C-alpha positions as CSV (number, residue, x, y, z in Angstrom):
1,M,9.0,-25.4,-135.3
2,F,11.2,-26.0,-132.3
3,F,12.8,-29.5,-131.5
4,I,13.7,-29.0,-127.9
5,Q,16.1,-31.7,-126.7
6,Y,19.2,-32.6,-124.7
7,P,21.9,-33.9,-127.0
8,K,23.1,-36.8,-124.6
9,C,19.8,-38.3,-124.3
10,S,19.3,-41.4,-126.4
11,T,15.5,-40.8,-127.2
12,C,16.4,-37.3,-128.3
13,K,19.0,-38.8,-130.7
14,K,16.4,-41.1,-132.1
15,A,13.9,-38.4,-132.6
16,K,16.5,-36.1,-134.2
17,A,17.3,-38.9,-136.6
18,W,13.7,-39.5,-137.3
19,L,13.1,-35.7,-138.2
20,D,16.3,-35.7,-140.2
21,S,15.3,-39.0,-142.2
22,H,11.9,-37.4,-142.9
23,K,13.4,-34.1,-143.9
24,V,11.3,-32.1,-141.3
25,D,12.4,-28.5,-140.9
26,Y,13.0,-27.4,-137.3
27,V,15.0,-25.1,-135.1
28,D,17.1,-27.1,-132.7
29,R,17.1,-25.9,-128.9
30,H,19.3,-27.3,-126.3
31,I,16.9,-27.7,-123.2
32,K,19.9,-27.5,-120.6
33,E,21.4,-24.4,-122.1
34,D,18.1,-22.7,-123.0
35,N,15.7,-23.8,-120.4
36,P,12.0,-23.0,-121.1
37,S,10.6,-20.3,-119.2
38,Y,7.5,-20.3,-117.0
39,K,5.7,-18.5,-119.6
40,E,6.5,-20.9,-122.4
41,L,5.7,-23.9,-120.3
42,K,2.3,-22.3,-119.3
43,D,1.6,-21.7,-122.9
44,W,2.9,-25.3,-124.2
45,Y,0.8,-26.8,-121.4
46,E,-2.5,-25.0,-122.2
47,R,-2.2,-25.5,-126.0
48,S,-1.2,-29.2,-125.5
49,G,-4.3,-30.4,-123.9
50,L,-2.2,-32.7,-121.8
51,E,-2.0,-33.3,-118.1
52,L,0.9,-31.0,-116.6
53,K,2.6,-34.1,-115.1
54,R,3.3,-35.3,-118.6
55,F,5.8,-32.4,-119.0
56,F,8.0,-34.0,-116.3
57,N,11.0,-36.0,-117.1
58,T,10.0,-38.8,-114.6
59,S,13.0,-41.2,-115.5
60,G,15.6,-38.3,-114.8
61,Q,18.1,-38.3,-112.1
62,L,17.1,-34.9,-110.9
63,Y,13.4,-35.8,-110.6
64,K,14.1,-38.9,-108.7
65,S,16.9,-37.2,-106.4
66,M,14.2,-34.6,-105.6
67,Q,11.7,-37.2,-104.8
68,L,9.1,-35.3,-107.0
69,K,6.9,-38.6,-107.4
70,D,5.5,-37.7,-104.2
71,K,5.8,-34.0,-104.0
72,I,4.1,-33.2,-107.4
73,P,0.5,-34.6,-106.5
74,L,0.5,-32.0,-103.7
75,M,1.6,-29.0,-105.8
76,T,-0.6,-26.3,-107.6
77,D,-0.1,-26.0,-111.5
78,E,1.7,-22.6,-110.9
79,E,4.1,-24.4,-108.5
80,K,4.6,-27.3,-111.0
81,L,5.3,-24.7,-113.9
82,E,7.7,-22.7,-111.6
83,L,9.6,-26.0,-110.8
84,L,9.8,-27.2,-114.4
85,A,11.2,-23.5,-115.4
86,S,13.8,-23.9,-112.8
87,D,15.8,-26.5,-114.5
88,G,15.4,-28.1,-118.1
89,M,16.5,-31.4,-116.9
90,L,13.3,-31.7,-115.2
91,V,11.2,-31.3,-118.4
92,K,10.3,-34.3,-120.5
93,R,12.1,-34.3,-123.8
94,P,12.1,-34.3,-126.5
95,L,9.6,-31.5,-127.2
96,I,8.2,-30.5,-130.6
97,V,6.7,-27.0,-130.4
98,A,4.6,-26.0,-133.5
99,D,2.2,-23.2,-134.1
100,D,-0.6,-25.6,-133.9
101,F,0.5,-28.5,-131.7
102,I,2.8,-29.6,-129.0
103,L,4.3,-33.0,-128.9
104,V,5.9,-34.3,-125.5
105,G,8.4,-37.3,-125.7
106,F,8.9,-39.4,-128.8
107,K,6.3,-41.6,-130.0
108,E,6.7,-42.3,-133.8
109,K,3.2,-42.6,-134.5
110,E,2.2,-39.5,-132.9
111,W,5.0,-37.7,-134.4
112,E,4.2,-39.1,-137.9
113,A,0.6,-38.2,-137.7
114,A,1.4,-34.6,-136.8
115,L,4.6,-34.1,-138.9
116,I,4.2,-36.0,-142.1
117,R,1.6,-34.3,-144.4
118,N,0.5,-36.9,-147.0
């Protein structure tokens, strides 16, 4: 299972602490140094069942400076995936990528339901 994150992100730090406190095994991946590829993003998007816009870091500086709020609704899925693959800072984080599920963003109840097996 991959934990894809940006170390300076406060939400990512909380998520990492949560994973560690729950003794969840993961492989840490720095989203800026190892940006997800178009192929990876397409696979994760298709497996997640989520809308593609959920994969965008809408609160990020790059998203805002590129004025993507107005541009994304006019783009095809292929164009959105290519854009996401161009810079890891555009991708919502943290991400959990497991064999049987994808988690986008840190929502403790979602993570608990998916990661803590009783």
